[in-house]
N, C-alpha and C positions, 0 to 999 in steps of 0.2 A: 464462443466463449461467453458465458453469462453467469451473473452471480447465483441467479435462482437454480440453476442447474448444479452449481457448486454446493449451495446450501442443502439441496435435496440429497446429494450424496453425503453430506456429514450429518444430516438431521436436525441442523440448526433452524429454529424457527422463531427465535426471539426478535427483539427490537433492532433495526438498522439505522435508527434516527440518531442516537447518540454515539459520539467518538469518544467514549469513556473507557475507563480501566474495566468497569464490570462488563460492558458488552465485549470488550476485547478478550478477556478471559473466557467468557461463555463461547465466543466463536473458536478460540484456540483449543479449549478443551473437547469441542465436539470433533475437530480436525484430528487430534492425536488419539481419539478412542475409535476413530472409524478409517483412518488412513495410515497403514503400516509404514514403518521405517523397514525397507526391504531392499536387497541387491539382486533379487532373483533373476533379473534380465541377464545378468553376467554370466548366469549358470543355466541359461535357456537359450543361449545363442542369439540373444537380442542385444542391440547396441542402445546404450543410454546416451540421449541428446539433450541438450539444454534449452532448445527452442520452447518458448512459453506454451505455444499451441499444442507442442506434442506432449509436454509435461501435463497439460490440461486434460488432454484426450486420454492418456494413460491412467491418470488418477481419478478423474471425475466419471469419465464414460466407460472405461475399462475396469474401473474399481480396483485397480492396483494401488500399490503404495509407490515409495521411491526413497532415495538417500536425501541428505540435507539440502544439495543443490535443486532437488525437484520439490520436495516439500515446503522449503521455506521460500523459494521463488514463487511457488503457487499462493502461499500465505501472504507473501508481500504484495502481490498482485491483488489479492481480495481486498487486504486492508487498505490499499491506496484508492481502489475503486471506491470504497465506502468513505473516503475523505479522512483517513488517518495520515499523519506525518510519519511514513515509514521508509526505511532506506536499509541497504544492506551493508554488512560487515563482514570480513573474513578472519577466521580462527586457526590457529595451530593446535591440533589434538595432542594430548599427553598420551605417551605409549608407556605403560606400566611396566613392560618387560624390558625397555631400554632404560627406564627412568629418566625419560627426556621427552621434551615437546618436539613434534615433527618439525622438519625444515622445509617443509611445504605446506602453504596455507590450503588446506583442503576442506575447510568447514565454512559454510555460508550461513550467517545469522541474519536476523531482522532487529533492527532497532527502531522502536516506537517512541515519539514524543508526544505526551499528553499533558496538557496545561504546564509546559515548562519542565516536566520530568520525563527523564529517558528511561525506557524499560527496553529488556532484552528478550525477544520472543523467539524461541529455538523449538522447532516442531520437527526437527530432523536429527535427532541423536538416538533415540531408542534405549531400550532396557531400562536400567534402574537410574541412569543419567539423564534420562528424559524429564525436563521440568514440566509440572503441570500448571504452573500459573506463569504470567509475565514477570520477570524479575527486575525489581527497581535497580537501575545502574548507580549504586552506591557503594562505596568501599568500606569493608570491615563489618558489614550487618549480617548478622545471621537472619536468613530467610527461610524459616520452615515451611515444608510442604509435605504433602503425603508421601512422596519418595524418600524424604529425609531432609536434612538441613543443609541448603546451598549458601554458598558465600562468594561474593566478589571480593577480590582486593585489587587495589591500583598501585603500581610502582613505577615510576618514571614514564607515565603515559601508557603503559602497558596494562591490561586488565588480566585477571586469572579468576578462573572459576573453579571451585572445589565443592565436594559434596561429603558430608558425613553420613553413614548409613547407620541403621540399627542392627542389633545382633540378628543372626540368622539361623533358623531352624529347619534342618533337612532331614525329613523322615527317612528318606532312602539313603543310609549310609555309605552305599556304594558310590554315591556322588558327592561325599563330603570332602573329597580332596581334589574335585574336578577343576581343571584349569579354567573352567568357564566361571567359577566362583570368584567374586572380588574377595581377597584376603585382608586388605587394609580397611580400617574403619573410615579413615578419611582419605579420599582419593582426589587427585588434580584431574581436571576434566579438559580443559583448554585454555589458550591465552589469545588475547586479540587486541588491537588497537582500535581507535575510534575513526580511523580513516575510512571514508565511504568508498565502497566497492560497487562493481557492477557484476552482472553474469558474466561478462567477457573476460574478467579477471579469473574465472574458473574453467575456462575452456581446456588448458593443457591438463589441469588436474583432473577434469572429468574423463579424459581419454586415459591418463596415467593409472588412475584408479581402477580402471576396468580392464586395464591390459598387462600392467606390470606384473610379473612373479613375485615381487617384493610387497605388493598391496595386500593389506588385509582382505580387502573385498574379492580378490581373487581366490584367496585361500578359505574363505568361509562363505557358504550360502547362508543368508540371514534374513529373517523376518521377525519383526517383533512389533506389538500393538499394545498399547496402553489400555487398561480396562478400568471399571468402577473402582475395583478393590486392589490394583497392582498392575501387573503386565504379564504378557506371555511371550515368549521367544522361541523360535525355531531355528536352530543353528546346526546345519548338517542334518543329521538324524536324531538330535537332542531336543526333546520338547521341555521347556520350563515354564511353570507357571508359578507366579510370585504374589502373594497376598500381603500388602503392607500392614504392619502393626496389628497382626492377627491376634496378638496378646501384647501385654505391655512392653513396649520397646523391642519387639522381636517380629521379624518378617518371616512368613512361611515360604520356603523355596522348594518346590516339588519337581522332581527331575523324572522322564521317561524317555527311553530310546525307543524309536520307531523302526519298524521294517520298510524297505523300500517302498512296498505297495501302500503302506499308511502315509506316506510323506503328503502326496498331493490331496489326499482325502482330508488330512489335518490342516491343510492349508485354507480349504475351502470351509471347514467346520469352525475352525478356531480363529481364523483371520480374514474369512470372506474373501480369499483371493483364489480366483481361477486362472490358471496359465494357458496361453495359447500354444505354448511350445513345451516339449518334455524337459523338465528339471533334472539336472544332474547334481544331486547333494554334495557338498563337500565340508569337512571340517578338520583343517589342519591344525594341530594343537597349538596352544599358545595364542598370543596376539589379541585376545578379546576377552572381556569379563561382563558379568552381568550384575 
């Protein structure tokens, strides 16, 4: 494991001398535009493990992606190696179909402190809820980014993240009522406390999420990647390409349904992902929005 190999993977060739917000943002953006948020291992008969060396080998050497426990663990390692004050937090993800936060802490976050200010760095959420810049940990402040307007609010030492999106234009009206489309303008994303966590706190969740029939991740095969203009997502056989703010206050959302033989070709061409085992796509309706 070494930083040079990681940065070759993400294409970052900027300064490593300063542990400042500008450098952090640049490193972070290179990560989310080259490393997908994906759970394809579950649907290829592979086991997802949390050992850092395994995560590094999967993402850096095999040029795969991963979910939050992989992406953010790797990011945390990189940042600590560079001298950043980086630590892990745990979040409870909001389920819009149940209108409630999960009762299991399944989402791993990175907190980074720079010059006394705390920031949340999350490279493991994907789709339109993927932040593009580190977010200052301050309550009640709108933080506009390319994906939309993010905001933290704090109540009784619990922090909540929400996002307000733009209008959506869907050229293929066949998909205008798709359950993958987020219908609400303002959406709750997750809640968390500032209690420090370790990777060990996520062992049970890592197993549960890839084995339980109640898990979102066993119901859908997911691969998403941020781009310079928006993001791409392949969920089951549905490929979505979103362009943020393609005209004033409107995002362009384009859908296409793939045939079985097109799925792995699309993964390679659109996400730079090559799988070692055969993927079995799945997309049970509900449970996930983009």
